[in-house]
All heavy atoms as a GROMACS GRO file, in nm:
protein
  569
    1MET      N    1   7.964  12.349  10.030
    1MET     CA    2   7.851  12.426  10.077
    1MET      C    3   7.874  12.573  10.038
    1MET      O    4   7.981  12.626  10.055
    1MET     CB    5   7.831  12.412  10.223
    1MET     CG    6   7.714  12.484  10.276
    1MET     SD    7   7.691  12.444  10.451
    1MET     CE    8   7.608  12.588  10.504
    2SER      N    9   7.769  12.636   9.988
    2SER     CA   10   7.782  12.775   9.945
    2SER      C   11   7.693  12.864  10.032
    2SER      O   12   7.586  12.827  10.075
    2SER     CB   13   7.733  12.785   9.799
    2SER     OG   14   7.728  12.918   9.760
    3ASN      N   15   7.746  12.984  10.062
    3ASN     CA   16   7.668  13.082  10.138
    3ASN      C   17   7.587  13.172  10.048
    3ASN      O   18   7.512  13.259  10.095
    3ASN     CB   19   7.761  13.165  10.227
    3ASN     CG   20   7.818  13.084  10.338
    3ASN    OD1   21   7.761  12.985  10.383
    3ASN    ND2   22   7.937  13.122  10.386
    4TRP      N   23   7.600  13.155   9.918
    4TRP     CA   24   7.527  13.238   9.821
    4TRP      C   25   7.380  13.199   9.823
    4TRP      O   26   7.344  13.083   9.829
    4TRP     CB   27   7.586  13.219   9.682
    4TRP     CG   28   7.722  13.280   9.668
    4TRP    CD1   29   7.838  13.213   9.683
    4TRP    CD2   30   7.755  13.413   9.643
    4TRP    NE1   31   7.944  13.299   9.670
    4TRP    CE2   32   7.895  13.425   9.643
    4TRP    CE3   33   7.680  13.529   9.621
    4TRP    CZ2   34   7.961  13.540   9.618
    4TRP    CZ3   35   7.747  13.647   9.598
    4TRP    CH2   36   7.885  13.652   9.596
    5LYS      N   37   7.299  13.302   9.817
    5LYS     CA   38   7.153  13.283   9.811
    5LYS      C   39   7.101  13.348   9.683
    5LYS      O   40   7.162  13.439   9.629
    5LYS     CB   41   7.085  13.344   9.931
    5LYS     CG   42   7.118  13.279  10.062
    5LYS     CD   43   7.050  13.146  10.076
    5LYS     CE   44   7.078  13.090  10.214
    5LYS     NZ   45   7.007  12.972  10.243
    6THR      N   46   6.987  13.304   9.641
    6THR     CA   47   6.924  13.357   9.519
    6THR      C   48   6.777  13.388   9.549
    6THR      O   49   6.712  13.310   9.620
    6THR     CB   50   6.934  13.253   9.405
    6THR    OG1   51   7.070  13.218   9.388
    6THR    CG2   52   6.882  13.310   9.276
    7ASP      N   53   6.728  13.500   9.497
    7ASP     CA   54   6.588  13.529   9.508
    7ASP      C   55   6.519  13.474   9.384
    7ASP      O   56   6.562  13.495   9.271
    7ASP     CB   57   6.564  13.682   9.510
    7ASP     CG   58   6.600  13.745   9.639
    7ASP    OD1   59   6.616  13.669   9.740
    7ASP    OD2   60   6.614  13.867   9.647
    8PHE      N   61   6.411  13.398   9.407
    8PHE     CA   62   6.333  13.338   9.301
    8PHE      C   63   6.191  13.391   9.309
    8PHE      O   64   6.136  13.406   9.418
    8PHE     CB   65   6.327  13.186   9.312
    8PHE     CG   66   6.459  13.117   9.285
    8PHE    CD1   67   6.543  13.083   9.392
    8PHE    CD2   68   6.496  13.084   9.160
    8PHE    CE1   69   6.663  13.018   9.367
    8PHE    CE2   70   6.616  13.020   9.133
    8PHE     CZ   71   6.699  12.986   9.238
    9GLU      N   72   6.130  13.412   9.194
    9GLU     CA   73   5.986  13.443   9.187
    9GLU      C   74   5.919  13.312   9.148
    9GLU      O   75   5.949  13.257   9.041
    9GLU     CB   76   5.957  13.554   9.086
    9GLU     CG   77   5.808  13.581   9.079
    9GLU     CD   78   5.773  13.683   8.975
    9GLU    OE1   79   5.850  13.708   8.884
    9GLU    OE2   80   5.663  13.740   8.986
   10VAL      N   81   5.829  13.264   9.233
   10VAL     CA   82   5.759  13.142   9.209
   10VAL      C   83   5.614  13.178   9.174
   10VAL      O   84   5.542  13.233   9.260
   10VAL     CB   85   5.763  13.048   9.329
   10VAL    CG1   86   5.694  12.917   9.299
   10VAL    CG2   87   5.908  13.022   9.372
   11LYS      N   88   5.571  13.154   9.050
   11LYS     CA   89   5.437  13.177   9.008
   11LYS      C   90   5.359  13.048   9.017
   11LYS      O   91   5.406  12.944   8.975
   11LYS     CB   92   5.433  13.235   8.865
   11LYS     CG   93   5.495  13.368   8.849
   11LYS     CD   94   5.484  13.421   8.710
   11LYS     CE   95   5.546  13.557   8.698
   11LYS     NZ   96   5.535  13.612   8.561
   12PHE      N   97   5.238  13.056   9.076
   12PHE     CA   98   5.159  12.937   9.096
   12PHE      C   99   5.012  12.971   9.094
   12PHE      O  100   4.974  13.088   9.092
   12PHE     CB  101   5.197  12.873   9.230
   12PHE     CG  102   5.176  12.961   9.348
   12PHE    CD1  103   5.058  12.955   9.420
   12PHE    CD2  104   5.271  13.052   9.389
   12PHE    CE1  105   5.035  13.036   9.529
   12PHE    CE2  106   5.253  13.134   9.501
   12PHE     CZ  107   5.134  13.127   9.568
   13HIS      N  108   4.931  12.867   9.097
   13HIS     CA  109   4.787  12.885   9.112
   13HIS      C  110   4.731  12.774   9.197
   13HIS      O  111   4.788  12.668   9.211
   13HIS     CB  112   4.713  12.898   8.978
   13HIS     CG  113   4.711  12.774   8.894
   13HIS    ND1  114   4.813  12.742   8.808
   13HIS    CD2  115   4.620  12.680   8.886
   13HIS    CE1  116   4.782  12.628   8.746
   13HIS    NE2  117   4.664  12.587   8.795
   14LEU      N  118   4.616  12.804   9.262
   14LEU     CA  119   4.543  12.706   9.334
   14LEU      C  120   4.423  12.667   9.252
   14LEU      O  121   4.346  12.752   9.208
   14LEU     CB  122   4.497  12.762   9.469
   14LEU     CG  123   4.612  12.805   9.565
   14LEU    CD1  124   4.559  12.886   9.680
   14LEU    CD2  125   4.690  12.685   9.611
   15HIS      N  126   4.408  12.541   9.223
   15HIS     CA  127   4.302  12.486   9.136
   15HIS      C  128   4.199  12.411   9.222
   15HIS      O  129   4.227  12.306   9.273
   15HIS     CB  130   4.363  12.397   9.033
   15HIS     CG  131   4.266  12.350   8.930
   15HIS    ND1  132   4.294  12.353   8.796
   15HIS    CD2  133   4.140  12.301   8.939
   15HIS    CE1  134   4.190  12.310   8.729
   15HIS    NE2  135   4.099  12.278   8.815
   16PHE      N  136   4.082  12.470   9.232
   16PHE     CA  137   3.974  12.411   9.312
   16PHE      C  138   3.864  12.360   9.220
   16PHE      O  139   3.832  12.422   9.118
   16PHE     CB  140   3.909  12.513   9.405
   16PHE     CG  141   4.007  12.582   9.497
   16PHE    CD1  142   4.051  12.709   9.471
   16PHE    CD2  143   4.048  12.516   9.613
   16PHE    CE1  144   4.139  12.771   9.558
   16PHE    CE2  145   4.137  12.577   9.699
   16PHE     CZ  146   4.181  12.704   9.673
   17GLU      N  147   3.806  12.248   9.256
   17GLU     CA  148   3.687  12.196   9.183
   17GLU      C  149   3.579  12.183   9.287
   17GLU      O  150   3.588  12.106   9.382
   17GLU     CB  151   3.713  12.064   9.116
   17GLU     CG  152   3.600  12.023   9.028
   17GLU     CD  153   3.634  11.908   8.933
   17GLU    OE1  154   3.751  11.892   8.896
   17GLU    OE2  155   3.540  11.834   8.897
   18HIS      N  156   3.468  12.255   9.268
   18HIS     CA  157   3.360  12.259   9.364
   18HIS      C  158   3.268  12.139   9.344
   18HIS      O  159   3.272  12.071   9.242
   18HIS     CB  160   3.280  12.391   9.348
   18HIS     CG  161   3.362  12.511   9.378
   18HIS    ND1  162   3.378  12.558   9.503
   18HIS    CD2  163   3.434  12.594   9.296
   18HIS    CE1  164   3.456  12.666   9.500
   18HIS    NE2  165   3.490  12.690   9.375
   19HIS      N  166   3.188  12.112   9.445
   19HIS     CA  167   3.098  11.994   9.440
   19HIS      C  168   3.000  11.998   9.327
   19HIS      O  169   2.951  11.894   9.282
   19HIS     CB  170   3.028  11.976   9.574
   19HIS     CG  171   2.929  12.087   9.605
   19HIS    ND1  172   2.967  12.209   9.655
   19HIS    CD2  173   2.795  12.092   9.590
   19HIS    CE1  174   2.862  12.282   9.666
   19HIS    NE2  175   2.753  12.218   9.629
   20ASN      N  176   2.967  12.116   9.276
   20ASN     CA  177   2.873  12.129   9.164
   20ASN      C  178   2.943  12.119   9.027
   20ASN      O  179   2.883  12.145   8.926
   20ASN     CB  180   2.792  12.256   9.174
   20ASN     CG  181   2.880  12.383   9.166
   20ASN    OD1  182   2.999  12.375   9.150
   20ASN    ND2  183   2.817  12.498   9.181
   21GLY      N  184   3.073  12.091   9.028
   21GLY     CA  185   3.149  12.077   8.904
   21GLY      C  186   3.217  12.202   8.854
   21GLY      O  187   3.300  12.197   8.763
   22ARG      N  188   3.188  12.316   8.916
   22ARG     CA  189   3.253  12.444   8.878
   22ARG      C  190   3.399  12.442   8.920
   22ARG      O  191   3.431  12.395   9.029
   22ARG     CB  192   3.181  12.558   8.945
   22ARG     CG  193   3.228  12.695   8.900
   22ARG     CD  194   3.143  12.804   8.958
   22ARG     NE  195   3.159  12.811   9.102
   22ARG     CZ  196   3.235  12.894   9.168
   22ARG    NH1  197   3.309  12.981   9.103
   22ARG    NH2  198   3.244  12.893   9.301
   23GLN      N  199   3.485  12.492   8.833
   23GLN     CA  200   3.628  12.498   8.862
   23GLN      C  201   3.668  12.642   8.887
   23GLN      O  202   3.614  12.732   8.826
   23GLN     CB  203   3.709  12.441   8.747
   23GLN     CG  204   3.691  12.293   8.729
   23GLN     CD  205   3.787  12.234   8.630
   23GLN    OE1  206   3.868  12.306   8.572
   23GLN    NE2  207   3.776  12.107   8.605
   24GLU      N  208   3.762  12.660   8.976
   24GLU     CA  209   3.807  12.792   9.014
   24GLU      C  210   3.962  12.791   9.027
   24GLU      O  211   4.017  12.694   9.081
   24GLU     CB  212   3.744  12.832   9.146
   24GLU     CG  213   3.786  12.965   9.202
   24GLU     CD  214   3.720  12.998   9.331
   24GLU    OE1  215   3.642  12.916   9.384
   24GLU    OE2  216   3.747  13.107   9.384
   25LYS      N  217   4.025  12.893   8.972
   25LYS     CA  218   4.172  12.906   8.981
   25LYS      C  219   4.204  13.042   9.042
   25LYS      O  220   4.149  13.141   9.002
   25LYS     CB  221   4.236  12.891   8.846
   25LYS     CG  222   4.228  12.756   8.785
   25LYS     CD  223   4.299  12.751   8.653
   25LYS     CE  224   4.284  12.611   8.590
   25LYS     NZ  225   4.354  12.605   8.463
   26LYS      N  226   4.293  13.042   9.139
   26LYS     CA  227   4.340  13.165   9.201
   26LYS      C  228   4.492  13.172   9.175
   26LYS      O  229   4.566  13.085   9.220
   26LYS     CB  230   4.314  13.163   9.349
   26LYS     CG  231   4.164  13.160   9.379
   26LYS     CD  232   4.131  13.230   9.504
   26LYS     CE  233   3.982  13.226   9.525
   26LYS     NZ  234   3.923  13.355   9.547
   27TYR      N  235   4.534  13.276   9.103
   27TYR     CA  236   4.674  13.290   9.067
   27TYR      C  237   4.746  13.381   9.166
   27TYR      O  238   4.687  13.477   9.220
   27TYR     CB  239   4.685  13.351   8.926
   27TYR     CG  240   4.641  13.255   8.819
   27TYR    CD1  241   4.509  13.250   8.780
   27TYR    CD2  242   4.730  13.170   8.759
   27TYR    CE1  243   4.467  13.160   8.679
   27TYR    CE2  244   4.691  13.079   8.661
   27TYR     CZ  245   4.558  13.076   8.624
   27TYR     OH  246   4.516  12.985   8.528
   28ASN      N  247   4.873  13.348   9.192
   28ASN     CA  248   4.955  13.426   9.289
   28ASN      C  249   5.102  13.402   9.257
   28ASN      O  250   5.136  13.316   9.176
   28ASN     CB  251   4.921  13.383   9.429
   28ASN     CG  252   4.954  13.486   9.530
   28ASN    OD1  253   5.020  13.587   9.499
   28ASN    ND2  254   4.913  13.464   9.656
   29SER      N  255   5.185  13.481   9.321
   29SER     CA  256   5.329  13.459   9.310
   29SER      C  257   5.396  13.500   9.443
   29SER      O  258   5.344  13.583   9.516
   29SER     CB  259   5.391  13.536   9.194
   29SER     OG  260   5.384  13.674   9.217
   30LEU      N  261   5.508  13.439   9.472
   30LEU     CA  262   5.585  13.468   9.589
   30LEU      C  263   5.731  13.487   9.547
   30LEU      O  264   5.778  13.416   9.458
   30LEU     CB  265   5.577  13.358   9.691
   30LEU     CG  266   5.450  13.339   9.773
   30LEU    CD1  267   5.460  13.214   9.856
   30LEU    CD2  268   5.424  13.458   9.859
   31ILE      N  269   5.802  13.574   9.617
   31ILE     CA  270   5.943  13.587   9.596
   31ILE      C  271   6.008  13.528   9.721
   31ILE      O  272   5.979  13.569   9.835
   31ILE     CB  273   5.984  13.732   9.581
   31ILE    CG1  274   5.922  13.788   9.449
   31ILE    CG2  275   6.136  13.747   9.577
   31ILE    CD1  276   5.948  13.931   9.422
   32VAL      N  277   6.092  13.427   9.699
   32VAL     CA  278   6.159  13.355   9.811
   32VAL      C  279   6.307  13.354   9.791
   32VAL      O  280   6.357  13.358   9.681
   32VAL     CB  281   6.104  13.212   9.825
   32VAL    CG1  282   5.955  13.209   9.854
   32VAL    CG2  283   6.127  13.131   9.698
   33GLU      N  284   6.377  13.343   9.903
   33GLU     CA  285   6.524  13.331   9.902
   33GLU      C  286   6.556  13.184   9.923
   33GLU      O  287   6.513  13.122  10.022
   33GLU     CB  288   6.582  13.412  10.018
   33GLU     CG  289   6.732  13.408  10.026
   33GLU     CD  290   6.780  13.484  10.148
   33GLU    OE1  291   6.779  13.606  10.145
   33GLU    OE2  292   6.816  13.420  10.243
   34ALA      N  293   6.631  13.125   9.829
   34ALA     CA  294   6.658  12.983   9.834
   34ALA      C  295   6.795  12.954   9.768
   34ALA      O  296   6.848  13.040   9.700
   34ALA     CB  297   6.549  12.903   9.768
   35GLU      N  298   6.841  12.831   9.785
   35GLU     CA  299   6.968  12.790   9.728
   35GLU      C  300   6.953  12.741   9.581
   35GLU      O  301   7.048  12.742   9.508
   35GLU     CB  302   7.027  12.678   9.814
   35GLU     CG  303   7.063  12.723   9.952
   35GLU     CD  304   7.094  12.608  10.047
   35GLU    OE1  305   7.084  12.490  10.002
   35GLU    OE2  306   7.123  12.635  10.160
   36SER      N  307   6.833  12.693   9.548
   36SER     CA  308   6.807  12.643   9.414
   36SER      C  309   6.658  12.654   9.379
   36SER      O  310   6.577  12.686   9.467
   36SER     CB  311   6.850  12.494   9.403
   36SER     OG  312   6.766  12.418   9.485
   37GLU      N  313   6.625  12.628   9.253
   37GLU     CA  314   6.485  12.629   9.211
   37GLU      C  315   6.404  12.526   9.290
   37GLU      O  316   6.290  12.551   9.327
   37GLU     CB  317   6.472  12.604   9.064
   37GLU     CG  318   6.514  12.721   8.977
   37GLU     CD  319   6.484  12.698   8.830
   37GLU    OE1  320   6.398  12.612   8.795
   37GLU    OE2  321   6.546  12.766   8.746
   38GLU      N  322   6.461  12.409   9.306
   38GLU     CA  323   6.389  12.301   9.381
   38GLU      C  324   6.359  12.347   9.523
   38GLU      O  325   6.252  12.318   9.574
   38GLU     CB  326   6.470  12.173   9.377
   38GLU     CG  327   6.472  12.106   9.243
   38GLU     CD  328   6.330  12.075   9.189
   38GLU    OE1  329   6.246  12.023   9.262
   38GLU    OE2  330   6.304  12.109   9.073
   39LYS      N  331   6.457  12.408   9.590
   39LYS     CA  332   6.434  12.457   9.726
   39LYS      C  333   6.326  12.563   9.732
   39LYS      O  334   6.247  12.571   9.821
   39LYS     CB  335   6.565  12.508   9.789
   39LYS     CG  336   6.669  12.403   9.810
   39LYS     CD  337   6.631  12.315   9.926
   39LYS     CE  338   6.744  12.216   9.952
   39LYS     NZ  339   6.713  12.121  10.057
   40ALA      N  340   6.326  12.650   9.627
   40ALA     CA  341   6.220  12.754   9.620
   40ALA      C  342   6.085  12.692   9.610
   40ALA      O  343   5.990  12.736   9.674
   40ALA     CB  344   6.250  12.846   9.500
   41LYS      N  345   6.071  12.586   9.528
   41LYS     CA  346   5.941  12.516   9.518
   41LYS      C  347   5.905  12.453   9.652
   41LYS      O  348   5.785  12.460   9.690
   41LYS     CB  349   5.951  12.404   9.410
   41LYS     CG  350   5.958  12.458   9.268
   41LYS     CD  351   5.970  12.340   9.172
   41LYS     CE  352   5.990  12.385   9.032
   41LYS     NZ  353   6.004  12.272   8.941
   42GLU      N  354   5.999  12.392   9.719
   42GLU     CA  355   5.974  12.333   9.850
   42GLU      C  356   5.919  12.434   9.950
   42GLU      O  357   5.829  12.406  10.027
   42GLU     CB  358   6.098  12.266   9.906
   42GLU     CG  359   6.137  12.137   9.840
   42GLU     CD  360   6.267  12.080   9.894
   42GLU    OE1  361   6.303  12.116  10.010
   42GLU    OE2  362   6.329  12.002   9.824
   43ILE      N  363   5.978  12.556   9.950
   43ILE     CA  364   5.935  12.662  10.037
   43ILE      C  365   5.789  12.697  10.014
   43ILE      O  366   5.708  12.712  10.103
   43ILE     CB  367   6.025  12.783  10.026
   43ILE    CG1  368   6.166  12.753  10.082
   43ILE    CG2  369   5.967  12.906  10.096
   43ILE    CD1  370   6.270  12.854  10.048
   44VAL      N  371   5.749  12.709   9.886
   44VAL     CA  372   5.612  12.743   9.853
   44VAL      C  373   5.520  12.628   9.892
   44VAL      O  374   5.412  12.652   9.948
   44VAL     CB  375   5.598  12.777   9.700
   44VAL    CG1  376   5.453  12.797   9.663
   44VAL    CG2  377   5.678  12.903   9.670
   45PHE      N  378   5.559  12.503   9.866
   45PHE     CA  379   5.477  12.389   9.905
   45PHE      C  380   5.458  12.387  10.056
   45PHE      O  381   5.346  12.361  10.109
   45PHE     CB  382   5.536  12.256   9.859
   45PHE     CG  383   5.496  12.219   9.719
   45PHE    CD1  384   5.594  12.206   9.622
   45PHE    CD2  385   5.368  12.199   9.683
   45PHE    CE1  386   5.559  12.172   9.490
   45PHE    CE2  387   5.329  12.162   9.553
   45PHE     CZ  388   5.428  12.150   9.459
   46TYR      N  389   5.565  12.418  10.132
   46TYR     CA  390   5.559  12.422  10.276
   46TYR      C  391   5.465  12.534  10.319
   46TYR      O  392   5.382  12.516  10.412
   46TYR     CB  393   5.699  12.443  10.336
   46TYR     CG  394   5.699  12.444  10.482
   46TYR    CD1  395   5.686  12.329  10.557
   46TYR    CD2  396   5.713  12.564  10.555
   46TYR    CE1  397   5.685  12.330  10.696
   46TYR    CE2  398   5.713  12.567  10.694
   46TYR     CZ  399   5.699  12.450  10.761
   46TYR     OH  400   5.699  12.454  10.900
   47GLN      N  401   5.471  12.651  10.256
   47GLN     CA  402   5.386  12.765  10.286
   47GLN      C  403   5.239  12.728  10.274
   47GLN      O  404   5.155  12.771  10.353
   47GLN     CB  405   5.418  12.881  10.193
   47GLN     CG  406   5.334  13.004  10.211
   47GLN     CD  407   5.372  13.082  10.333
   47GLN    OE1  408   5.484  13.070  10.384
   47GLN    NE2  409   5.281  13.162  10.383
   48TYR      N  410   5.204  12.646  10.176
   48TYR     CA  411   5.068  12.605  10.152
   48TYR      C  412   5.039  12.464  10.204
   48TYR      O  413   4.944  12.397  10.163
   48TYR     CB  414   5.033  12.618  10.005
   48TYR     CG  415   5.009  12.759   9.965
   48TYR    CD1  416   5.113  12.842   9.924
   48TYR    CD2  417   4.884  12.814   9.968
   48TYR    CE1  418   5.094  12.976   9.887
   48TYR    CE2  419   4.860  12.947   9.938
   48TYR     CZ  420   4.965  13.027   9.896
   48TYR     OH  421   4.944  13.157   9.866
   49GLU      N  422   5.122  12.418  10.294
   49GLU     CA  423   5.105  12.291  10.367
   49GLU      C  424   5.081  12.172  10.276
   49GLU      O  425   4.993  12.092  10.293
   49GLU     CB  426   4.990  12.304  10.465
   49GLU     CG  427   5.014  12.409  10.571
   49GLU     CD  428   4.896  12.433  10.661
   49GLU    OE1  429   4.785  12.380  10.636
   49GLU    OE2  430   4.912  12.505  10.760
   50ASN      N  431   5.163  12.168  10.168
   50ASN     CA  432   5.157  12.058  10.068
   50ASN      C  433   5.019  12.036  10.011
   50ASN      O  434   4.974  11.925   9.988
   50ASN     CB  435   5.208  11.927  10.131
   50ASN     CG  436   5.346  11.890  10.085
   50ASN    OD1  437   5.395  11.947   9.990
   50ASN    ND2  438   5.406  11.792  10.150
   51SER      N  439   4.948  12.146   9.987
   51SER     CA  440   4.809  12.139   9.935
   51SER      C  441   4.807  12.067   9.802
   51SER      O  442   4.886  12.090   9.711
   51SER     CB  443   4.756  12.280   9.917
   51SER     OG  444   4.631  12.276   9.853
   52SER      N  445   4.708  11.985   9.786
   52SER     CA  446   4.686  11.913   9.658
   52SER      C  447   4.634  12.009   9.551
   52SER      O  448   4.630  11.975   9.432
   52SER     CB  449   4.594  11.794   9.676
   52SER     OG  450   4.468  11.839   9.718
   53PHE      N  451   4.587  12.124   9.591
   53PHE     CA  452   4.534  12.224   9.498
   53PHE      C  453   4.642  12.312   9.437
   53PHE      O  454   4.617  12.381   9.342
   53PHE     CB  455   4.433  12.315   9.569
   53PHE     CG  456   4.320  12.243   9.635
   53PHE    CD1  457   4.311  12.240   9.775
   53PHE    CD2  458   4.225  12.175   9.563
   53PHE    CE1  459   4.206  12.170   9.836
   53PHE    CE2  460   4.120  12.109   9.621
   53PHE     CZ  461   4.111  12.107   9.761
   54LEU      N  462   4.762  12.306   9.492
   54LEU     CA  463   4.870  12.394   9.447
   54LEU      C  464   4.937  12.342   9.320
   54LEU      O  465   4.976  12.226   9.316
   54LEU     CB  466   4.977  12.408   9.559
   54LEU     CG  467   5.097  12.490   9.529
   54LEU    CD1  468   5.058  12.638   9.512
   54LEU    CD2  469   5.198  12.477   9.640
   55VAL      N  470   4.950  12.429   9.220
   55VAL     CA  471   5.017  12.395   9.093
   55VAL      C  472   5.123  12.506   9.069
   55VAL      O  473   5.089  12.622   9.060
   55VAL     CB  474   4.917  12.392   8.976
   55VAL    CG1  475   4.992  12.359   8.846
   55VAL    CG2  476   4.806  12.292   9.003
   56ILE      N  477   5.250  12.464   9.060
   56ILE     CA  478   5.360  12.558   9.032
   56ILE      C  479   5.361  12.580   8.881
   56ILE      O  480   5.372  12.485   8.802
   56ILE     CB  481   5.497  12.502   9.080
   56ILE    CG1  482   5.493  12.471   9.228
   56ILE    CG2  483   5.608  12.600   9.041
   56ILE    CD1  484   5.506  12.587   9.320
   57ASP      N  485   5.352  12.704   8.838
   57ASP     CA  486   5.356  12.738   8.697
   57ASP      C  487   5.493  12.772   8.647
   57ASP      O  488   5.533  12.728   8.539
   57ASP     CB  489   5.262  12.858   8.668
   57ASP     CG  490   5.117  12.826   8.702
   57ASP    OD1  491   5.073  12.714   8.670
   57ASP    OD2  492   5.048  12.910   8.757
   58GLU      N  493   5.570  12.849   8.724
   58GLU     CA  494   5.699  12.897   8.676
   58GLU      C  495   5.787  12.937   8.793
   58GLU      O  496   5.737  12.991   8.893
   58GLU     CB  497   5.678  13.021   8.587
   58GLU     CG  498   5.802  13.083   8.532
   58GLU     CD  499   5.774  13.211   8.456
   58GLU    OE1  500   5.658  13.256   8.450
   58GLU    OE2  501   5.871  13.265   8.398
   59VAL      N  502   5.916  12.911   8.781
   59VAL     CA  503   6.016  12.959   8.878
   59VAL      C  504   6.120  13.036   8.801
   59VAL      O  505   6.178  12.986   8.709
   59VAL     CB  506   6.084  12.843   8.954
   59VAL    CG1  507   6.185  12.896   9.054
   59VAL    CG2  508   5.979  12.757   9.024
   60LYS      N  509   6.136  13.164   8.840
   60LYS     CA  510   6.228  13.252   8.768
   60LYS      C  511   6.331  13.311   8.863
   60LYS      O  512   6.292  13.361   8.971
   60LYS     CB  513   6.148  13.365   8.702
   60LYS     CG  514   6.229  13.458   8.616
   60LYS     CD  515   6.142  13.551   8.535
   60LYS     CE  516   6.077  13.656   8.619
   60LYS     NZ  517   6.008  13.758   8.538
   61LYS      N  518   6.461  13.299   8.826
   61LYS     CA  519   6.566  13.360   8.909
   61LYS      C  520   6.565  13.509   8.893
   61LYS      O  521   6.565  13.559   8.780
   61LYS     CB  522   6.702  13.302   8.865
   61LYS     CG  523   6.815  13.350   8.957
   61LYS     CD  524   6.953  13.321   8.901
   61LYS     CE  525   6.987  13.179   8.887
   61LYS     NZ  526   7.130  13.159   8.852
   62LEU      N  527   6.567  13.582   9.007
   62LEU     CA  528   6.566  13.724   9.005
   62LEU      C  529   6.701  13.784   9.034
   62LEU      O  530   6.746  13.876   8.965
   62LEU     CB  531   6.464  13.782   9.104
   62LEU     CG  532   6.317  13.745   9.079
   62LEU    CD1  533   6.228  13.798   9.194
   62LEU    CD2  534   6.272  13.797   8.946
   63TRP      N  535   6.767  13.737   9.142
   63TRP     CA  536   6.886  13.803   9.192
   63TRP      C  537   6.970  13.704   9.272
   63TRP      O  538   6.915  13.624   9.350
   63TRP     CB  539   6.841  13.917   9.279
   63TRP     CG  540   6.953  14.002   9.334
   63TRP    CD1  541   6.997  13.998   9.464
   63TRP    CD2  542   7.031  14.100   9.266
   63TRP    NE1  543   7.098  14.089   9.479
   63TRP    CE2  544   7.121  14.152   9.359
   63TRP    CE3  545   7.034  14.143   9.135
   63TRP    CZ2  546   7.214  14.249   9.323
   63TRP    CZ3  547   7.128  14.240   9.102
   63TRP    CH2  548   7.214  14.292   9.193
   64LYS      N  549   7.099  13.707   9.255
   64LYS     CA  550   7.189  13.624   9.333
   64LYS      C  551   7.286  13.712   9.410
   64LYS      O  552   7.343  13.804   9.354
   64LYS     CB  553   7.268  13.529   9.241
   64LYS     CG  554   7.352  13.428   9.314
   64LYS     CD  555   7.408  13.324   9.220
   64LYS     CE  556   7.481  13.218   9.301
   64LYS     NZ  557   7.516  13.105   9.225
   65TYR      N  558   7.304  13.678   9.538
   65TYR     CA  559   7.396  13.755   9.623
   65TYR      C  560   7.461  13.665   9.726
   65TYR      O  561   7.423  13.555   9.744
   65TYR     CB  562   7.323  13.870   9.690
   65TYR     CG  563   7.199  13.829   9.763
   65TYR    CD1  564   7.204  13.803   9.898
   65TYR    CD2  565   7.076  13.826   9.700
   65TYR    CE1  566   7.089  13.766   9.969
   65TYR    CE2  567   6.963  13.791   9.768
   65TYR     CZ  568   6.968  13.761   9.901
   65TYR     OH  569   6.858  13.725   9.965
   0.00000   0.00000   0.00000
């Protein structure tokens, strides 16, 4: 077990399809502290309550301490 943590920037978008067929995307990013890239993704999914609209675009390591 390691006490080291890493800051990750998780870039994502929410992809909505409206009842009239129009599509909408809202882009955002979060910086989270996690043990790995997978844990960082889990944190973002948890933040958005496992939304089916959430699409992870990129996870980038920023800083390790």
